[in-house]
C-alpha positions in Angstrom: -25.1 1.4 -0.2 -22.7 0.6 2.6 -23.3 0.9 6.3 -22.8 4.3 8.0 -19.4 4.8 9.6 -19.1 6.6 12.9 -17.5 9.6 11.1 -20.5 9.9 8.7 -18.7 8.1 5.8 -19.8 4.8 4.4 -18.5 1.3 4.2 -17.8 0.3 0.6 -15.7 -2.8 1.2 -18.0 -5.7 2.2 -15.3 -8.5 2.3 -15.7 -10.7 5.4 -13.8 -9.7 8.5 -13.3 -11.7 11.6 -13.4 -10.2 15.1 -11.9 -12.9 17.3 -11.3 -13.5 21.0 -7.8 -12.4 21.6 -5.4 -14.3 23.8 -4.7 -12.8 27.2 -1.1 -12.1 26.1 1.9 -12.0 28.2 1.8 -9.9 31.4 3.6 -6.6 31.0 6.0 -5.0 33.4 5.9 -1.5 34.9 9.7 -1.4 35.3 12.0 0.7 33.2 15.7 0.5 32.3 18.0 3.4 31.7 19.6 3.5 28.3 23.0 5.2 28.5 23.6 8.2 26.2 25.8 7.4 23.2 27.3 9.1 20.2 25.8 7.8 17.0 28.1 7.6 14.0 26.8 9.2 10.8 26.6 6.5 8.1 26.2 8.9 5.3 24.7 12.3 4.2 22.4 12.9 1.3 19.9 15.3 -0.3 16.9 13.0 0.1 16.5 10.2 2.6 13.7 7.7 2.1 12.8 5.5 5.0 10.9 2.4 3.8 11.1 0.7 0.4 7.5 -0.2 -0.1 5.5 1.1 -3.1 5.5 4.7 -1.9 9.2 4.7 -0.9 10.4 3.0 -4.0 8.6 5.4 -6.2 9.8 8.4 -4.1 13.4 7.3 -4.2 13.5 6.8 -8.0 11.5 10.0 -8.8 13.9 12.1 -6.7 17.1 10.4 -8.1 15.9 11.0 -11.6 15.9 14.8 -10.9 19.5 14.6 -9.9 19.1 14.3 -6.1 21.5 12.2 -4.1 19.1 9.7 -2.6 19.5 7.1 0.1 16.8 4.5 0.7 16.7 2.6 4.0 14.7 -0.7 3.9 14.3 -3.2 6.8 13.8 -6.2 4.5 16.0 -7.6 1.7 13.8 -6.4 -1.1 11.8 -3.4 -2.5 8.0 -3.3 -3.0 6.7 -3.7 0.5 3.3 -5.2 0.6 3.1 -5.5 -3.2 6.0 -8.0 -3.0 6.8 -9.2 0.5 3.2 -8.9 1.6 1.9 -10.9 -1.5 -0.6 -8.1 -2.4 0.0 -9.2 -6.0 -3.6 -8.2 -7.0 -3.0 -4.6 -7.9 -6.3 -2.6 -7.5 -7.7 -0.4 -10.1 -5.3 1.8 -12.2 -8.2 2.9 -14.5 -11.3 4.9 -13.9 -14.8 3.8 -14.7 -14.5 4.9 -18.3 -11.4 2.7 -18.8 -8.9 5.6 -18.8 -5.7 4.9 -16.9 -5.3 7.7 -14.4 -2.6 6.3 -12.1 0.3 6.6 -14.5 3.9 7.8 -14.3 6.1 5.5 -12.1 3.3 3.0 -11.7 2.7 2.6 -15.4 6.4 2.4 -16.2 7.0 -0.3 -13.5 4.2 -2.5 -14.7 5.3 -2.1 -18.3 8.5 -3.8 -17.5 6.7 -7.0 -16.6 6.6 -9.1 -19.7 3.9 -11.8 -20.5 4.1 -14.6 -18.0 4.9 -12.2 -15.2 1.6 -10.2 -15.2 -2.0 -11.1 -16.0 -5.2 -9.2 -16.4 -7.7 -7.9 -19.0 -6.3 -6.7 -22.3 -6.2 -2.9 -22.7 -9.0 -3.0 -25.2 -11.4 -4.3 -22.5 -10.6 -1.7 -19.9 -13.9 0.1 -19.2 -16.0 -2.6 -21.0 -19.5 -3.3 -19.7 -20.0 -6.3 -21.8 -21.8 -8.8 -19.6 -19.7 -11.8 -20.7 -16.4 -10.0 -20.2 -17.6 -8.6 -16.8 -18.6 -12.1 -15.7 -15.3 -13.5 -16.7 -13.1 -10.8 -15.1 -15.2 -10.4 -12.0 -14.0 -13.9 -11.0 -10.5 -12.8 -11.6 -10.4 -9.6 -9.5 -10.6 -7.2 -12.5 -14.3 -6.3 -12.9 -16.3 -4.2 -10.4 -19.6 -2.4 -10.6 -20.3 -4.2 -13.9 -17.1 -2.7 -15.4 -13.8 -4.3 -16.5 -10.9 -2.5 -15.0 -7.1 -2.4 -15.3 -6.4 -4.4 -12.2 -3.5 -6.8 -12.9 -2.1 -9.6 -10.9 1.6 -10.1 -11.0 4.6 -12.2 -10.0 6.0 -10.7 -6.8 9.6 -11.9 -7.5 9.7 -10.1 -10.8 8.2 -7.0 -9.3 11.0 -7.1 -6.7 13.5 -7.5 -9.6 12.2 -4.7 -11.7 11.8 -2.3 -8.7 15.5 -3.0 -7.8 16.6 -2.5 -11.4 14.8 0.8 -11.7 16.3 2.1 -8.4 19.8 1.1 -9.4 19.4 2.6 -12.9 18.3 5.9 -11.3 21.3 6.0 -9.0 19.5 5.4 -5.6 21.8 4.2 -2.8 20.1 1.3 -1.2 20.7 0.2 2.4 18.9 -3.1 3.2 18.4 -4.7 6.6 18.2 -1.2 8.2 15.3 -0.3 10.4 14.5 3.4 10.5 14.2 3.9 14.3 14.1 7.6 15.1 14.0 10.9 13.3 16.7 13.4 13.9 14.8 16.6 14.8 16.5 20.0 15.1 14.4 23.0 15.9 11.2 21.4 14.6 12.8 20.3 11.4 13.6 16.7 10.5 17.3 16.4 9.5 17.6 12.7 8.9 17.1 9.4 10.7 18.8 7.1 13.1 18.5 3.5 12.0 19.3 0.1 13.6 21.3 -2.6 11.9 23.9 -5.3 12.4 26.3 -2.4 12.9 24.2 -1.0 15.8 22.7 2.5 15.8 23.8 4.7 12.9 22.5 7.9 11.4 21.8 9.4 7.9 21.7 13.1 7.6 19.5 14.6 4.9 18.2 17.9 3.5 14.7 16.3 3.1 13.4 13.1 4.7 10.5 11.0 3.4 8.6 8.8 5.8 7.5 5.8 3.7 7.2 3.4 6.7 3.5 2.9 6.0 2.5 3.5 9.6 3.9 7.0 10.1 6.6 5.8 12.5 8.9 8.6 11.8 6.5 11.5 11.7 4.8 10.3 14.9 8.2 10.2 16.7 9.0 13.6 15.2 6.0 15.1 16.9 3.6 15.4 13.9 -0.1 14.9 14.7 -1.9 11.9 13.5 -5.1 9.9 13.8 -5.4 6.1 14.3 -9.2 5.5 14.5 -10.7 2.8 12.2 -14.1 1.3 11.8 -13.6 -2.4 12.8 -16.4 -3.4 10.4 -14.3 -2.3 7.4 -11.4 -4.3 6.0 -8.9 -1.5 6.1 -8.7 -1.9 9.9 -7.9 -5.6 9.6 -4.6 -7.5 9.4 -3.4 -10.9 8.3 -0.5 -12.7 6.6 -1.3 -13.7 3.0 -0.1 -16.9 1.4 0.2 -18.7 -1.9 -0.9 -22.3 -2.6 0.8 -24.0 -5.6 -0.2 -27.1 -7.5 -3.8 -25.9 -8.0 -6.2 -25.6 -10.9 -7.8 -22.3 -10.5 -9.8 -22.7 -13.7 -11.5 -25.7 -12.2 -12.2 -23.9 -8.9 -13.6 -20.8 -10.7 -15.8 -23.0 -12.8 -17.1 -24.6 -9.6 -17.7 -21.2 -8.1 -19.5 -19.8 -11.2 -21.4 -22.8 -12.5 -22.6 -24.5 -9.3 -23.4 -21.6 -6.9 -25.4 -23.7 -4.6 -22.6 -26.2 -4.1 -20.1 -23.3 -3.7 -22.3 -21.7 -1.0 -22.4 -25.1 0.8 -18.6 -25.4 0.5 -18.2 -21.9 2.0 -20.6 -22.7 4.8 -18.8 -26.0 5.7 -15.5 -24.1 5.7 -16.8 -21.5 8.1 -18.3 -24.3 10.3 -15.0 -26.2 10.5 -12.5 -23.4 10.5 -14.7 -20.5 11.7 -12.4 -18.0 10.0 -12.5 -19.0 6.4 -11.3 -17.4 3.1 -11.8 -18.1 -0.6 -8.8 -17.8 -2.9 -8.3 -15.3 -5.7 -6.3 -15.7 -9.0 -2.6 -14.9 -9.4 -0.5 -14.4 -12.4 -0.6 -18.2 -13.1 -3.4 -20.6 -13.2 -1.7 -23.1 -10.9 -1.1 -20.6 -8.1 -3.8 -19.3 -5.8 -3.6 -16.3 -3.5 -5.3 -16.1 -0.1 -5.6 -12.5 1.1 -7.3 -13.4 4.4 -8.9 -14.3 6.7 -8.9 -10.7 7.7 -8.5 -10.4 11.5 -10.1 -7.4 13.1 -9.6 -5.7 16.5 -5.8 -5.7 16.4 -3.4 -2.7 16.3 -0.6 -2.4 13.8 1.2 -0.3 16.3 1.5 -2.9 19.1 4.1 -5.6 18.8 2.1 -8.2 20.8 -0.8 -7.7 18.4 1.4 -8.1 15.3 2.8 -11.3 16.8 -0.6 -12.8 17.5 -1.9 -12.0 14.0 1.2 -13.8 12.5 0.6 -16.8 14.7 -3.1 -17.1 13.9 -2.6 -16.5 10.2 0.0 -19.3 9.9 -2.2 -21.6 11.8 -5.2 -20.8 9.5 -3.0 -21.4 6.5 -2.4 -25.0 7.5 -6.1 -25.5 8.3 -7.1 -24.0 4.9 -4.7 -26.3 3.1 -6.2 -29.4 4.7 -9.8 -28.3 4.0 -9.2 -27.2 0.4 -7.3 -30.4 -0.5 -10.1 -32.4 0.9 -13.1 -30.4 -0.4 -12.3 -27.9 -3.2 -12.2 -28.7 -6.9 -8.8 -28.0 -8.3 -7.0 -28.2 -4.9 -6.5 -31.9 -4.5 -2.7 -31.5 -5.1 -2.3 -28.1 -3.5 0.8 -27.4 -1.5 2.1 -24.4 0.5 4.2 -22.3 -1.8 4.9 -19.3 0.4 3.6 -17.4 3.4 4.2 -13.7 3.1 7.4 -12.5 4.7 5.6 -9.2 5.6 2.4 -8.9 7.6 -0.5 -7.5 5.7 -1.2 -4.2 7.6 -3.8 -2.0 6.1 -3.8 0.9 8.6 -1.7 2.2 11.4 -1.7 6.0 11.5 -3.1 8.8 9.3 -1.2 12.1 9.1 -2.6 15.3 10.5 -2.1 18.0 7.8 -3.5 21.3 6.8 -5.2 19.8 3.8 -6.3 16.2 4.2 -8.2 14.3 1.5 -11.8 13.9 2.7 -15.0 12.3 1.5 -16.4 15.7 0.5 -13.7 15.9 -2.2 -15.2 13.0 -4.2 -17.4 15.4 -6.1 -15.1 16.1 -9.0 -13.4 19.2 -7.6 -9.7 19.6 -8.6 -7.3 20.5 -5.8 -5.2 23.6 -6.5 -2.2 21.6 -5.4 -3.1 18.4 -7.1 -0.3 15.8 -7.4 -2.3 13.0 -9.0 -5.7 11.5 -9.7 -7.2 8.3 -8.2 -10.1 6.3 -9.5 -13.2 6.6 -7.3 -14.8 3.8 -5.4 -17.9 3.6 -7.6 -19.1 5.0 -10.9 -21.4 7.5 -9.2 -18.4 9.3 -7.9 -16.0 11.4 -10.0 -12.2 10.7 -10.1 -10.5 12.0 -6.9 -8.0 14.8 -7.1 -5.2 14.1 -4.6 -3.7 17.3 -3.0 0.0 17.8 -2.2 -1.1 19.0 1.3 -2.2 15.4 2.1 1.5 14.3 2.4 2.9 17.4 4.1 2.8 17.3 7.9 1.1 20.2 9.7 3.5 20.1 12.7 7.0 19.4 11.5 9.2 20.6 8.7 11.6 18.8 6.4 9.5 15.7 6.1 7.0 14.3 3.6 4.7 11.3 4.3 3.4 9.6 1.1 1.7 6.1 1.1 -1.0 4.6 3.2 -0.3 6.9 6.2 -1.1 10.1 4.4 -3.7 12.6 5.7 -7.2 11.5 4.9 -10.5 10.5 6.5 -11.3 6.8 7.2 -13.5 6.4 4.2 -10.9 7.9 1.7 -8.3 5.7 3.3 -10.1 2.7 2.1 -8.7 3.3 -1.4 -5.8 5.7 -0.8 -4.0 2.9 1.1 -3.9 0.7 -2.1 -0.7 0.0 -4.0 -1.4 2.2 -7.0 -2.3 5.2 -4.8 1.0 4.6 -2.9 2.9 4.7 -6.1 1.1 8.0 -7.0 1.8 9.8 -3.7 5.3 8.3 -3.5 6.3 9.7 -6.9 5.0 13.1 -6.0 6.9 13.1 -2.7 10.1 12.2 -4.4 9.7 15.0 -6.9 8.8 17.5 -4.2 11.8 16.4 -2.0 14.2 16.8 -4.9 12.9 20.3 -5.6 13.1 21.3 -1.9 16.6 20.0 -1.6 17.7 21.8 -4.8 16.0 25.1 -3.8 17.0 24.8 -0.1 13.4 25.4 0.9 11.0 23.6 3.2 8.8 21.0 1.6 5.7 23.1 2.5 7.2 25.9 0.3 7.8 23.8 -2.8 6.3 25.7 -5.8 3.3 23.8 -6.9 3.6 24.8 -10.5 7.1 23.4 -10.7 6.1 20.3 -8.8 3.3 19.6 -11.3 5.5 20.3 -14.3 8.2 17.9 -13.0 5.5 15.3 -12.3 4.0 15.7 -15.8 7.5 15.3 -17.3 7.7 11.9 -15.4 4.4 10.8 -16.9 2.0 11.4 -14.1 -1.6 12.0 -15.0 -2.8 15.4 -13.8 -6.0 17.5 -14.4 -5.5 20.8 -16.1 -5.8 23.7 -13.7 -7.0 26.3 -16.2 -9.0 28.4 -13.8 -7.1 28.0 -10.6 -4.2 30.3 -9.8 -1.4 28.1 -8.4 1.9 29.3 -6.9 
């Protein structure tokens, strides 16, 4: 069992976190400047505006466009995929439940199916759900077996995930605007009517019937006046940040053999690493045997909503990358010829805000109940829990209209956030948001009034996995 959280939940993720002494930072100023009023030109108008092209935003844009909506997607970087690509979160957490059944399907399943051999790695389908000790031992070293069960948890090439995400968006007819930072929602009488963005052309606006906040940190809904929570348990990894990196020129088979076959030597290696670097991380496998992924060290005590904190985490992560390279080249089997292949262009933020909604996803809902407004199903954290039914209400703000909020900033408690922030769950809620937004735009209704039956029918037609609601009356 995990340690008790302050909110009565439990810590399930025991990966090492590092609370460090923060720098004093630059002295702030109490002065203000007056920004002159200006007229902002409208860049374009559309049915559905998606702000943020991460997993949730990409899924939302494509799902909406496939239903005939005119969709514009604003993305601040030069690629789609967010943390799954630019953040090097190329280890995709569990898509299957503890029986081996794939429950996160639809957009997620289609996207991964486009990655041909050599671009994706993981257990074969026949092994999903296996409890064979030999298979579990093998895949547990390769991030695909947990609780003595082999799972569908692939690792993949981030560049090919970018390419296939882009191809799917273009095939669906999404209009993409890269290098555009969604800065402020346009709010009229409590309803979001689009977004002002910053770019090389200055401030411009997109007007939309429905807006989807897929920023990951709830930047738009917070500025629109929606309620939110930002509390985290600093002992849990979902409150940590770091920049991930890749080392090339390695022999991961040799390193994994060292880890599995000489546990005493491996423990000594880890102890020496902590003694020398203090903040020390072990690598995980990638889609290739000669590339290692470092998903940490995970730095605690910083806020994803403060620019000075973001800057300090970037600086410390890059310094640690160099220190890890030197130590691993000197001491780790398989790393003698390692080189820095890539540091992630995007900072690895796990938590910023969580939406306030009328129907958040909470720890009490892990008992197998099926939400009357279910939009998807997530695997649970452990075999003793049932699959988790994800409600539509968890992405609908309580306080503003015209906006949906899929992705890691949805409405949930801190313990549920530990898995609902993962890439597959973001694909799940993003696809649902896109379908709902397209329906709302077509029906000229608010997102809160989207007919649940139609939403589920459209999601099912797009391949999403849903529980039957035989005994629950739905609108």
